[in-house]
Phi, psi and omega in degrees: 000315182297321179298317181298317180299315181295317181293326177294324177295321179294325185270014179301156181306138184294155177296154177288104186280000172269350184291161181251010180289138179276150177222143173253167176298145181295158178305142185277098179286316173206140179296139176254153173261112186244126175249133175247118180248116180253178193282182191277351198245348181223140179275167172232128002301167190280066180294334181251018182085186180115107182296321181294319179296320178298317182298309184285335172300313180291321179297320178300318178295321179292320178298317179295320180296333179277000174103011182262159178270117189239130172240128184241117184251129180209183179293145176285161180211143184303332183269001182239141178290158179294333178210137176199163175240122180226130180053035177082359180258131175271120180258127173243133184236131188242139179306131179232214186210161167286154182292121179277165177284327183281125178294322179296317179292327176302316180294324178295314180296322178294325177296311180300318179297315182297322177295321177291317182295327182303326180290339183265350187288130178276166171298142187206170172265329181225134172237114178257132179213149174241014179280159181290317190270334186303318179297337178275320187273337190244000187300328183269001184272090187295332181292343179276349177103175176297127185275120179246117179270120177270108185264095183258004179228160174296133181294148180230044176099353187274344189295330179296340179275351186255023185295335181283350177294150180290327187200149173247114176264129176230171195255352182203159177296332178296318179290320177304314181296324179293322177296315181295327176293327181278320182228081183300152175079019182247026182306325185292344180269345193259135175228124179268116175229123186290158170294142178271168165296152185289349178197160176295139188263336186073181184226010188278324189265353176055032179069010182053045183299326181285350182248018181294141176257165180278077183232129168262122187241137162241135174222133181150187176297139175267100186215149181306328183287351183273357175076021184291321178297322177296321176301314179295322177298321179296326179291340180274348176298135192305318183297324179282316183298323180295323177291319178305314184285314186293320186254000174073034176289147177240157179240125177241129179239115188245130174147166182278148175240354180291147180298327181296336180252019176087009180273184184276355178094165186296317183294319177295322180295323176299318178295322180295319177300318178295323179297332183269357181301136181092351176252155180276072185249133173247122173262115186270340190083187183292142175230108183255349178286115183303321181294319180292319179296322178297325177299319177299314179297318182293328181283327188285139174275326184228133177249122186248124184219074187272055185302141176255004189276074182296332180256007182235326183284130185238340182209296182099071179295322183299312175301323179297315179298320179296318180298322180296342178251017172078018173271130182287122181278135171239110188234164175285172189271039175287144185300327185297331180285338185287348176290336182223357176240128176245123186300126179081357180253304178229020179169189178231138177243128186231136172280110188258354178270160179092178187296327184265006185303311181296315181295320180294318178295318179299320180297316180295316181297316182299317181295319179292323183294328183265350185244090182295324180296319178295319177300316181295318179300312181292321181295319179297320177292325181296330182298345180297340178295342177301329179265311185296331182241025177298140181306321181298320182291315181292320177300321179298323178295316177298313185296326176299314178292318181300320180298318177295315180296319180296318177297316178300316181299320179295315182294319181294321181294339179262000000 
């Protein structure tokens, strides 16, 4: 009975992540030992990029600031020590690999990495992981703590193997629905907690709305599934192109294209450059420095993210970061974006697939480009994510659940 009550409390309806109410971490009843285990292919801090790595890097810092003992395990990197303590977080780094093209080989490399990482894991109350193999290999290890699976991708059949985990945390209602379609009747295991902004934003600069430049920005992985070619096609529509030329708008495309960093690879990038010929497009390559990336967001008036990844996109950290700096988001109509973007309220949502996709995107862009008042109205509303998705608020949501899970684990063990 006690176990059922606790799990029902964990599965309570998620907080309204569109709200602007501030939250602090809950009072510290007892310090918890929290381990975060990340995957084989990217280090923490996110020197090689990675939205998931950025999120959990910040969450680890927030957990430590709230008084908990935090160990963060990730891939090793030549510029990072094998072990260090920074901001109260103990970082352990285990040899990993670059991301291979073969999905089967990726799973093999992830298995070897998880086996190596298992030897480094300390005793804990909570173990959070987003790796493929850890929920299978570590579920029975009670000394590692209650196992929390961080579901940052759309499930692809694996969730039925993770039933022994204490809880599945996911980032959007779209992913929750996909999990339930895959494993019906598991509502009690699922908790929707949004991804946070990568750092506290403050409230002083107002996103520099008065200093916006006529820049259309895309930031993220450069991959065919991100809709970048469709974005370029929309820019060639006569109504948009005439505004680009007449008013001097520029296009900046920021992000990695190498296969090792999740991009489409060199040959696809060559095609993309040719696709952009005749347009005022700057390809910057990867930008991993948070301050420099923030500068791109602060400069841009419009952030364009027309993702086509219906089975891959789960949240959209890049649009969230752009909104926090007052860039108006224009996104595709994937369900994951609807958790924090409302069409015509704090951004625009466009159906970009189908015969009219390019024309529909072009129409939205053209209207925003010529209407500065509308851009300002949407940008001001977008700034509310600074509060609704503040790291402190999201960390408090996690810690509340962790405390319940930790209590349950202790009672079950006795």
